[in-house]
C-alpha positions as semicolon CSV with decimal commas, in nm:
position;residue;x (nm);y (nm);z (nm)
1;M;-1,756;-2,863;3,850
2;Q;-1,457;-2,655;4,021
3;P;-1,495;-2,314;4,085
4;I;-1,347;-2,044;3,880
5;F;-1,099;-1,932;4,107
6;S;-0,953;-2,295;4,242
7;K;-0,627;-2,377;4,410
8;K;-0,597;-2,673;4,132
9;K;-0,359;-2,655;3,841
10;G;-0,476;-2,758;3,510
11;K;-0,325;-2,927;3,239
12;K;-0,075;-2,699;3,070
13;L;-0,147;-2,633;2,667
14;K;0,122;-2,640;2,443
15;R;0,193;-2,385;2,198
16;K;0,149;-2,450;1,831
17;F;0,395;-2,265;1,714
18;K;0,727;-2,173;1,889
19;I;0,858;-1,860;1,952
20;E;1,234;-1,982;1,827
21;V;1,057;-2,049;1,495
22;R;0,954;-1,690;1,525
23;R;1,346;-1,568;1,623
24;R;1,427;-1,779;1,306
25;Y;1,202;-1,580;1,069
26;L;1,340;-1,243;1,238
27;D;1,733;-1,361;1,172
28;Y;1,624;-1,400;0,802
29;L;1,433;-1,069;0,787
30;P;1,759;-0,830;0,699
31;K;1,861;-1,084;0,426
32;I;1,511;-1,036;0,257
33;L;1,507;-0,730;0,268
34;V;1,885;-0,686;0,125
35;L;1,730;-0,886;-0,191
36;I;1,408;-0,701;-0,240
37;L;1,593;-0,372;-0,233
38;L;1,859;-0,511;-0,471
39;A;1,574;-0,639;-0,732
40;I;1,435;-0,290;-0,680
41;V;1,758;-0,112;-0,768
42;V;1,830;-0,379;-1,072
43;F;1,518;-0,296;-1,199
44;F;1,547;0,109;-1,189
45;I;1,916;0,014;-1,318
46;S;1,765;-0,210;-1,625
47;G;1,510;0,064;-1,751
48;G;1,247;-0,096;-1,575
49;L;1,042;0,265;-1,502
50;Y;1,121;0,374;-1,878
51;N;0,945;0,002;-1,995
52;L;0,664;0,129;-1,770
53;V;0,634;0,467;-1,865
54;V;0,726;0,472;-2,221
55;R;0,603;0,105;-2,327
56;P;0,873;0,034;-2,589
57;P;0,846;-0,267;-2,856
58;P;1,000;-0,610;-2,758
59;I;1,192;-0,619;-3,067
60;L;1,232;-0,418;-3,376
61;T;1,250;-0,596;-3,737
62;A;1,411;-0,397;-4,009
63;G;1,420;-0,630;-4,311
64;D;1,524;-0,979;-4,257
65;R;1,725;-0,871;-3,930
66;I;1,598;-0,865;-3,577
67;Y;1,723;-0,612;-3,367
68;F;1,707;-0,644;-2,955
69;F;1,844;-0,330;-2,905
70;I;1,858;-0,003;-3,061
71;P;2,231;0,044;-3,200
72;Y;2,389;0,399;-3,176
73;R;2,083;0,579;-2,936
74;L;2,127;0,596;-2,582
75;D;1,819;0,803;-2,544
76;E;1,565;0,487;-2,652
77;Q;1,613;0,131;-2,576
78;L;1,407;-0,166;-2,595
79;I;1,212;-0,425;-2,376
80;G;1,477;-0,686;-2,485
81;E;1,757;-0,466;-2,436
82;S;1,628;-0,436;-2,070
83;L;1,571;-0,809;-2,022
84;I;1,937;-0,878;-2,176
85;S;2,099;-0,596;-1,894
86;I;1,850;-0,765;-1,615
87;I;2,022;-1,090;-1,682
88;L;2,392;-0,959;-1,707
89;L;2,324;-0,751;-1,379
90;C;2,206;-1,061;-1,195
91;I;2,470;-1,277;-1,341
92;G;2,767;-1,034;-1,166
93;L;2,524;-0,965;-0,852
94;S;2,502;-1,350;-0,811
95;G;2,917;-1,337;-0,863
96;I;2,954;-1,091;-0,587
97;F;2,736;-1,330;-0,358
98;L;2,932;-1,594;-0,440
99;V;3,259;-1,486;-0,411
100;N;3,122;-1,333;-0,049
101;R;2,949;-1,713;0,015
102;S;3,323;-1,862;-0,025
103;I;3,462;-1,634;0,228
104;Q;3,256;-1,758;0,480
105;Y;3,256;-2,098;0,351
106;Y;3,546;-2,262;0,594
107;Y;3,441;-2,598;0,599
108;S;3,634;-2,763;0,319
109;R;3,927;-2,517;0,142
110;R;3,881;-2,726;-0,211
111;M;3,503;-2,632;-0,215
112;A;3,578;-2,274;-0,108
113;T;3,800;-2,188;-0,402
114;I;3,585;-2,347;-0,636
115;I;3,281;-2,140;-0,536
116;L;3,549;-1,807;-0,536
117;V;3,625;-1,888;-0,917
118;G;3,290;-1,978;-1,010
119;G;3,191;-1,630;-0,862
120;I;3,464;-1,415;-0,984
121;A;3,370;-1,603;-1,350
122;M;2,990;-1,490;-1,274
123;F;3,125;-1,157;-1,194
124;V;3,353;-1,108;-1,488
125;I;3,076;-1,231;-1,751
126;G;2,845;-0,994;-1,581
127;V;3,077;-0,689;-1,616
128;F;3,213;-0,787;-1,968
129;G;2,854;-0,816;-2,085
130;I;2,725;-0,481;-1,970
131;Y;3,027;-0,347;-2,113
132;M;3,014;-0,509;-2,453
133;L;2,584;-0,354;-2,407
134;L;2,682;-0,008;-2,352
135;N;2,960;-0,057;-2,638
136;F;2,694;-0,147;-2,877
137;K;2,477;0,131;-2,773
138;L;2,783;0,373;-2,813
139;S;2,840;0,583;-3,157
140;P;3,112;0,465;-3,347
141;F;3,270;0,844;-3,373
């Protein structure tokens, strides 16, 4: 048995987790925080807080018709309408992300152009969809 304070060096133990792995997670932390912040902003813009407080019905039925939104009423909304707005906002934000990604994608010009056109198309679809949704909500006169 060796004394506690001997001059002989023992075997070095290998670390289970490398410090580089931790640094890699810390590099992604700002991106994760931005995605969480974007999710919270989309939740508030689409009326998620209104849905939690008021608890509106998911859809309205009037006779044989099914309504996913209440036309001509800006002060009320249904859960279906907020889901449609969440989807359209996510499509628009994904388009912005793809446009940003195409600028950073410099390995292949063709692939960068495809990503850019797809991002612009998604952004236009999102903005046009939100515009149409608001157009349905506004009164005709």
